[in-house]
N, C-alpha and C positions, 0 to 999 in steps of 0.2 A: 269199219273204222271211219270211213268218210261220213257215214250217216250219223254217227255219234258226234263227230266234230261239227257237222252242219246243225244238228239239234242244239248243241251247246251255243253256237253262234246266234241262233234264233232266240234262245232264252235270254242271253245277255243283251242282245240288241233290243229286246222288248223293254228293258229298263229305260233306255233313251226315249223310246216311243211313249212309254207311260209318263215319263217326266214331262215331256212337252204337251201331251194330251191333258194331264191334270193341270198344268200351268194355264193352258188355254181355257179350260173349264173355269178355273179360278178367276181369270180376267173377265170372262163372260158374266159370272156371278156379280162381280163388281159393277159392271155396266147395268145389269138388270136392277140391282139394288139402288144404284144411283138414279136410275130413271124413276123407280117407284118413289124414292125419297123426294126427288124434284117434283114429281107429280103431286105428291102430298103437300109439299110446301106451296105449290101453285094453288091448291084448293084452300089453303089456309090464309088467303088474303082477307084482311079485316072486312067484315060485312058479308062474306060468302060462307054459307053454311055447308057443312059436309057431314054425311052420315057415316063416312068411313072411319072417323075418329082416330083411334090409336092403332087400328088394324094394319094400315099401310106401313107406318114406320116400324112397327114390330116385325112385320114381314120382311122389310128391308134389312133389319138388323139380323134376323135369322139367316137370310140369304148371304149376308156378309160373313157371318160365322162359318157357314158352309164353304164360302169362297176361301176364307183363311185356311180352313181345314184342307181343302184341295191344294192350296199353295204349299202347305207343310208337307203333304204327301208327295208333291212334285219334288220338293227338296230331298226327301228321303230316297226317292227313285234316282235323283241326281247323284247322291252319294253312293248308291248301289252301282250305278252305271260307271262312276269313276273307279270303283274298286274292281269291277268285273269285266270291263271292256275298254278298248283303246279310246283315246280322246276323239271326240267327234263333235260336229256342229250341233246336232240335235240336243245333246246333253247341255252344252253351253247356252243355247237359245232357250231351252226349257227352264234352266236354272234362273236365267235373267228374267224371263217372263214370269216365272213363279214368284220371284222376289218383288217385282213391280206389282204383280197382282195382289200379293199379301199386303203391301203398303197401301195400295189403292183401296182394297176392301176395308182396311183399318181406317183410312181417311174418311171414306163414305160412312162408315159406322159411327165414327166420332161426330161427323157433321149431322147425322140423323139424331143422335142422342142430344146434341146441343140444340137442334131444332125442336125436339120434344120438350126440353127444359124451357126454352124461350117461348114457344107458341102453345105448348100444352097439347094434350091428345084429344 
């Protein structure tokens, strides 16, 4: 009986862990994409030629989309954790980081798209 209860606790506790892990991965994606986008903008100073063209900003946008996806998955695990386990700090922190990461990914993606439109690829 104790083994079954212990296994159930481990399964539900994993929702909180997954929530925060996916949120952290999402915020890392935002940072990587922001760095790539900033690097690309730095290369596009008038008079400086670059052979990377549109590859870097498209890569940044793809990473942002992946980051948004991880943020959404984090929110799904947050809702599962709320349903299946008692309130805990991991779920709250993971949910907040996941939301911040989704908005951060969205902001970097919009900034990259605007930069593509303004500066070209």
